[in-house]
N, C-alpha and C positions, 0 to 999 in steps of 0.2 A: 504495498499498500502507499502512496507516494500521492506529494501534495502534489494538487495542478499548477501549482509555475514550476513544477516538471519537464510538463508534456513540452511536447516539439511543436512546430508548425507546422498546422497536416495530422497531427494523427489524437486520433480519438480514445478519450476516457471512458469512462463510468466506473461512475459517484458510486462508493460504499460507503464515506461517514461525514457528516458534516459536523464536523466543530464549534463549539462558540454558544453563547448563551442560548434560551430558548428563543428569546427574542429574534436575536441575529439568525437562527435557520430557520425562520417563521419566518423572517423579510425572504431570506434565499429561494424557501419552499416560493412562496410566491413569482417568486422571479420565474420554477421551474424548476429551477436545482432538488433535487432528491433524490434516495438511497436511491437506486440502481439506472437510472436517466444514462444515454449516454450525451457526451458534448465533447463537437472538435474546435480545434482550438485555433485559430482564424489568426490570427499576429502578438507578437512582444510588441510591448514596446517600452520606452522606460521605465512608467511605472504603470502601466492598464493591460490589463488580459482579454482582449475578444476575441470570443469566443459565439458558437451559434447552440445553438442549443433549443430542440424543436424550432425548427424552422425561425429563427430568432435569433440576431447578433448583440451579445449585453457585452458593454468593458467591463471588467472587475478591478478592485484596484490590487494591486495587491497582497496586499494586508485580509484581504475578505477573498483573495485567490488560494491562500497557503494556507488557508482553516478548512478547505475542501478536500477531500482524502478519499483515492481511486483508487482505478489499474490500466492500465491500454487497455484498449478493446484486441482482443483477437482477429474480428472477422469485421473488415474495414467497409464490406456490405450492408454492415449494422450504423455506421455512422450515414447512409443515406436514406435513413428515414425519416 
């Protein structure tokens, strides 16, 4: 299990755990970040991570992204859903 910030551009990432307070987790859930969901990293900038989740592009600060843990997806086809 690794933080989302460790994933390179173009890779898929399946969320296995979200750290932080209950309010923090609820906020991420409202954006679509739930355990089991697949995220594709679109870009890394100096302080943000831009991801594609459920057909939407979302920018997360590195402080937030480092609290989202998971593993790289074995099948790239999953990312196309």
